[in-house]
C-alpha positions, -999 to 999 in steps of 0.1 A, spaced: 722 397 576 700 421 557 716 449 536 715 482 556 693 509 540 677 542 547 639 536 548 616 566 545 581 575 535 571 592 504 537 610 506 520 598 474 491 621 481 488 651 504 459 664 524 476 698 529 463 731 515 473 743 480 500 766 493 518 739 512 515 715 482 530 741 459 558 749 483 566 712 487 567 706 450 590 736 445 613 725 473 616 690 459 621 702 424 649 726 434 666 700 456 666 674 428 678 700 402 707 710 425 714 674 435 704 649 407 716 620 428 687 625 453 661 611 430 633 616 454 597 629 452 595 637 489 628 648 504 613 657 538 590 627 540 592 613 576 598 591 594 633 581 582 649 550 596 686 545 593 709 519 608 725 533 640 759 519 631 758 537 597 748 569 613 776 566 639 801 563 610 785 592 591 775 619 617 752 647 606 761 683 612 728 701 606 708 714 636 680 730 615 656 722 587 684 709 566 687 676 586 665 657 561 684 668 530 717 662 547 708 627 556 695 619 521 726 634 505 749 615 528 731 582 521 734 588 483 771 599 486 780 568 506 759 545 485 734 536 513 704 522 495 673 544 500 639 527 501 609 549 498 575 536 509 545 554 494 518 565 519 487 587 518 496 619 535 470 628 562 458 663 571 474 678 602 451 671 632 467 692 659 490 721 662 502 744 635 529 740 609 562 757 617 570 762 581 570 799 573 585 821 546 617 823 567 618 785 567 617 785 529 646 810 528 665 788 551 658 757 530 670 775 499 701 790 515 712 757 529 707 739 496 728 766 478 755 764 505 756 726 503 758 727 465 782 755 459 801 758 492 802 784 519 800 761 549 780 732 561 780 697 546 795 696 511 778 668 491 796 655 460 
């Protein structure tokens, strides 16, 4: 059968406001600096598709915004190929973004904990 892989989108362009674009670039830069194995332009690009059997063998622990980085780090650590499909990011049509300053602090703190210890998933 086909080789299992994690398949995800990578927003090649974004229709978000300038602040959101800057935050996203900073987040991806920081994540890739702390974890060079990530090699991604859009860590939080969704949807992400992963084989159910692989996920059952590699359960995730995060219950917050760190779920996307944890999945990507687990895929890289366990050599699951990652296929990124470039798409044009569309502007939000309804509802408001839930990303706030506190979210950015949480993102940063979870990356630091994952990289340097202190609980949570410990990528290699």
